[in-house]
N, C-alpha and C positions, 0 to 999 in steps of 0.2 A: 378732267373732262366730264361733261354731264353724262350721267348713266341712264337717264330715262328721257323719253321724248318731251315730257312736260318740263323737265329741268332744262333741256336744250332750248325749248321755246322761251323759257324764262331768261336764260342767258342771252339769247339772240335778241330778245325784245329791248335789251339795254343798248344795242347797237344803233337802233333807229333805222329809218328807211334809207335805201341807197339813193345816191344823187341821181337825178334824171340824166339820161344819155345826151350827149351833144347832138345837135342837128347834123344832118348829112352835109359833108363838105362840098361846096360848089367850086369845082376846079375851073369853071369857065372864066372866072375873074382873075385867075393866076396867070402871070406872064412867065413862061418858061424860056430859058436861054438855050441857044444852040451851042452844043459842045463840039469842039474841034475833033475831027476824025482821029488824029494821032492820040489825043487824050483818051478818047473812047477805047482805042485798042490797048493803050498802056494800062488802063484800069479795068479792062475786060468788061466794058458795058455791053449790054444786050439791047437790040432795038425793041424787043418785046420780051415777055416773060419766057424764059428758056424752058424747054421740055426736059424731063429727066434724062433723056438720051443725050442731049447737048451737054449736060453737066457730067456725063460719064456713067450714069446709072443705066444699065441694060436690063430690061425686063425679061425674065425667063419664064414664059408661060403664064405670067400673071395677067389678070384682067381686073378692071376697075369694078368694084362691087357697089360703091356708093357714088352716084353722080351728084355731087354737092356743089358747094359754092354759095356765095352770098345771094345771088339772084334767085336760085332755087329755094334757099332757106327763107327769103322774104316772101316768096309765093306761098310756101307752106305756112309761114308765120301768119300771114293775113287770113288764110283759111282757118287756122287754129283759133285766132282771136275771134273771128266771127262765130265759130262753133261754140266757144266758151260763152260768148255774149248771148247766144240763143239759149244756152243752158241757164244762164243767170236770169233771163227773161222768164223761163219756165220755173224759176225758183229752186234750182238745184245746183249742185257742185259736181265736179269730177264726172263729166258726161261719159267719158270712156269706160269708167267702172260701172256707172249706172246703166248704161245701154250700149254694151260692146257690139260692134259689128265686124265680125272676122272676115267678111267677104269683101270689104272695102280696104283700100290702102291704109296703113297706120297713120294716125294723126300726131304721133309723138314727134317732138322736135329735139329729142335727146342727142342724135348725132350732130345736128346743127349747132347745138349749144356746146357739146363736147369738143368739136373740132374748131370752134371759134367762128363759124359762118354766121352766127346770130349772136347779138349781144344779150347777155343775161339781163342787163338793166333794161334794154328795150323790151324784152319779153315781160319782165316783171311789171313795168309801168304800163304797158299796153293792157295787160290783164287787169291791173288795179284800176286803170281809167275806165275800162269797159264795165267793170263791176260798179264803180261809183256812178257812171252814167246811167246804168240800168236802175240803180237805186236812188238816183237823183241826189247823190252826195250824202244821203242819210241811210246807210244800211242799218239793219237791226243790230242791236248790241251783241247778239249771240253769234253773228256772222264773223268768221275769221278766215278769209280765204288765203292768207299768207301760208298757213300750214298745209294748204291743199297743193 
């Protein structure tokens, strides 16, 4: 494995860019079939997403710490992309490190990326597209936002 960050960047540069994420799926054009009630009971189908209690998991004094999901992740994602774009317009990178604001909610998408609520490819390409849009497709050769 690479032992330095420079060596890591050299190794990963050989991989190339990730493919673009697929467009959101439009389920309005899909025709779903009706399943017979007997078949649903035999295979234990649920009419909606079952709660942990329905599946037999009993919470004992636990409370939900992170109110997540894709809808919330996309809301924070759009705010984050706008925040990054404004930093690019100001000619800077890493706006959280440059100008931290501890009195506002965090702008990190780490939990959303970690728990799969947000696609890493979607995040990567949104930031890259914002960067190229700000620099009109011609960033200075010294700029490398991938490592950011």
